[in-house]
N, C-alpha and C positions, 0 to 999 in steps of 0.2 A: 734221621730222628730228628727233632727240635733240639736246636743250638741254645744254651744258654741257662734252660729250665731246670730250676732247683726245687725243690719238696719245700711248701708255705709252712715252717716250724711257728710255733708258739711265740706271738711277739713280732716276726719279721713278715714284713712286705712283700707281695709277692712280686715274681722277679719278670718283666718280660721275656718273652720266649718267640724263636723264630723257627721257622723251618723255611727248605725252599720247592717251591712250587712250580706245578707249569706256566705261573704267570710270572715266577720271579721270586723274591724274597717276601716273605707271609709271615707277619711280627704280629705278636698280641701283644699290646702295650696295656698295664693297668691304668682303671681310673684309680687318681687320689681320692674322690669323692665318692667311689662307692664302692665296697669290698670286693663285689663280683664284677663291675664290670670293667669291660675291655675293649679296648679299640683297635680292628684290625686296621692292617695297611701291608697293603702290596709295594715294592720298592719303594717304600718311604712316601707312599700316597695313601691317605685314607680313605679306608673302601666302606667302616659297617662299624659303629658301636654295639654292642649286648652287654645287658645288666642280668644276670641269670636270675637275681634276685628280683627284679620289675620285668619281666619280657614284655611288658607294655609302656617302659619307659623307649622313647625315642628320643637320642641324643641333637643327632646330625641334623639342617633344617631340611633339606630334603628330604630326610626319612620323617620328620615329622607332615611335611605336605604329603605325601602317599600318607601317612596315616591317617590325615584327616579323610581323603580318599576312600579310603577303606571303612572311615568310620559311616560315611553319607553314601554308599552306593546302596544301601540294604538298610532296614529297621536293627535297629541298635542289637546287638548280641543272637541277630538269626544267620544261622552258619553258611559259610559262603563256600563256592567250590573256586578256585582261587593257583591260578600258574605263576607263577616265578619265573621269568627269564632273566637268569644270573643268581647266582645265590649267596654269594660276600659269605657273613657269618650267618644268615639267614634270619636277620631282623625283624623283615616284615612277616615272615612269616612266624616265628614268635607271638609277634606282636597280634596276628590276627587270631591264634590259637589260643593265646591269652582271653582277649576282646570278643572274639567270636569262637565259643566252644563248639565243637562237633562241630567246624571248617573243614575241608577234604582239601589238600592244597599238594600241589605238585613244586615242587623245584628242580628248574632245567639248569645244570654247571658243569660244564665241560670240564673243569681242571679238576681229576680226579684226587688228586695229592692234597687241593687244597679242602675239599670237601672229607679226606681220611682227619688232615687235621683239626675242623672245626670240629668236625663230630667226638673227636677225643678229648680236646681242651674244653669247646663251648656245648655239650652236650644237649640234645632237644628231649621233652619229655616225652617219656614213651605211650602216655594217651593221648598224645598230639598227633593227630593225620594228616602226617605230611612225611611224603614219598620226595628223594631225591634220586635223580635220574642222572646219568653220567655221561652228558651228550651237548653237541651243539643246540643252542638255544633254536636257531631253525627246526634243524631235525628234529631236536624234541615237540614243537610246537606242532610241525606236523603229525605226531601221533596222535595227537589231544583231539577225540570224537567233536566232531560236528557240534554247536553247539553247549559246549559241556560246560564253559566258564563262565561264572560271575564277571570276575576281574580279573586281566592279565597284566601283570606287571613287568614291564621291559625297565631293568638295571643292568645291563651287560657292559660292562669293559673289560679290554684287551690292552696291557699298558698303557692307561688311564684313557684309553679312545674306545668309542662305539665301532665295532665292526662294520665293512662297509654294507656284507648282506644284512645287518637288520635295520637297514635306513631307507628300503624302498617301498614302492607301491608295492609292488608284489608281496613282500613279508607284511605288509600292512593288512594287505586283503586277507593273509592266510591268518592275522590274528582274528579278522572280524570273521572268519569262517569259526572259529573256535570257543567265539561266542556267543550266549545265549541271546535272543533278540531283549533290548535294553543292559544286555552288560556292557562293562566298562573296562576302556583299555589306558594304562596309566603308564607314561614311559618318561622315565630320567635319563635329560638329555643336558650335558656341557658346552659348552661355547663361552666365546670372548671375545670382541670387538672383530670387526663388524658385521659379525654374528649370520652370516652366509648358513653356516648349517642350522642353528634354531629354526631361520627363516626357510630355508628349504623343507626342513620334515614338519613345521607345519604345513605349510604346501601339499606335502607329500599325504600325510593323515587325515585333510579336507578332501581328500578326493575318493577315500575310500567309508570316513563318517562324517554327518553331517551337523554333527554337535560336538566344538570344541571349545576348551580354553585352556590357557599357560597361566602357571605361579611362579612368581619368580622374584630375588632379589629387586627391590627399583633402580641401583646404580646396575645389574647385570643388563634388565632388560633395557635401559638407557647407553647402553653398550661402552660404559666405563670401568669394566674389569671382567675378567674367564670367572664363569660361576657355572650352578646346578642350573636349570627349569624344569620343573614339572609339566610336562603335556599329557591332560584327561582326553577322552575321544569317546562318545558313546552314538547312537541312532535314535535317543532317547532327550529329553530336554536333561539338562544338567545343573549340578545344587550348588546354581552361582553365586545365592547370597549368601548360605554358609558357609562355603570355600573362602570367599570374602570377606567374612567378619571372622575366620580363622586366621587365615591368612595375617590381616592387621592386627590382631591381639598376640603373634606366637613372640616367643623372644626376642628371633631376630624377624622384620616385617616383612611381608612378598605383598606383591600386589598380582591381582586377577586380571588379566587380558581377558576378555570374548567377546564375539558378535562382529561391528565393524573396525572397534578400535583395533582388534587382533588382526580383521582382516590389513588394514591398514600398516600394524609394523609388519606384516609379513613382507607389505613391497612388493606384488609382482612376483616373488620368489618362483622358480619353476620346482616341479613334483621330480622326486630323483628316481631311477628306476632300476634295476637290477646291472640294465648293461653302464648308467652314469655312478651307478655307487662310488662313494668315498669316505673312507673312516671320518671318524669327527675329527675336530681338531686338536691337537696337543696343548695340555696346557702347560702356562710360561712355567718355570723354574721356582717364580717368585710365589706362587700360589700355594706350596709347600713349605715354604719358609717361614 
């Protein structure tokens, strides 16, 4: 049962609530600026933000970058078939349901108690075509029919680290199998100096997809701090110009790398295989202070 839960009376501010899930202590913390906004933390690490009054609102920088991708992979308003590897608080699924009605989405989330917690405290709209599968991300991906998805989003963290088996060429090959021709793969990656994990992931995805770009805070790309980077890949030309414009005008400005600069950034890193895969690095404690 969730700890600290109180009924919200008239004039009483919402209280944080928490519950033990498979991944640790899950907390929903109220947003002071948004009456029905909540931030999900797992063991103190911020994971997602949701505003039940405005599901199209994306608070975290990396989620806005993923939102830009969802906006640009097809004409505005066109329904999409989307696979979300990693559930969190279902933020991106809510965003796509709100901005692209009639989209069909599948969320793959292994942490069943977390799913139950989010469904109870931050329920999905009944009319949204969102299915949640309680299984490992790679196992769930294997069940997606060939060529089914327009967009696959990987945002999987266990203890603030991406599991090793979701970092390999074999994994990315199965992502491409599940995408239709012209479909897009977007991955939320976290790394810090010397960015060895991030560079290896670019090299890994490049072995499967011919078109890639990377969006991140310039300080992260320069190796000055730990942070998130969003990698986008496809077998078709990417919307680089519009992604660059949106990243540059975000509240927390981002930079887009592609083509030769992205290749130079990768610096000869070797692709990762199942045999050599390791989890992404753990963030330093200062990230959450």
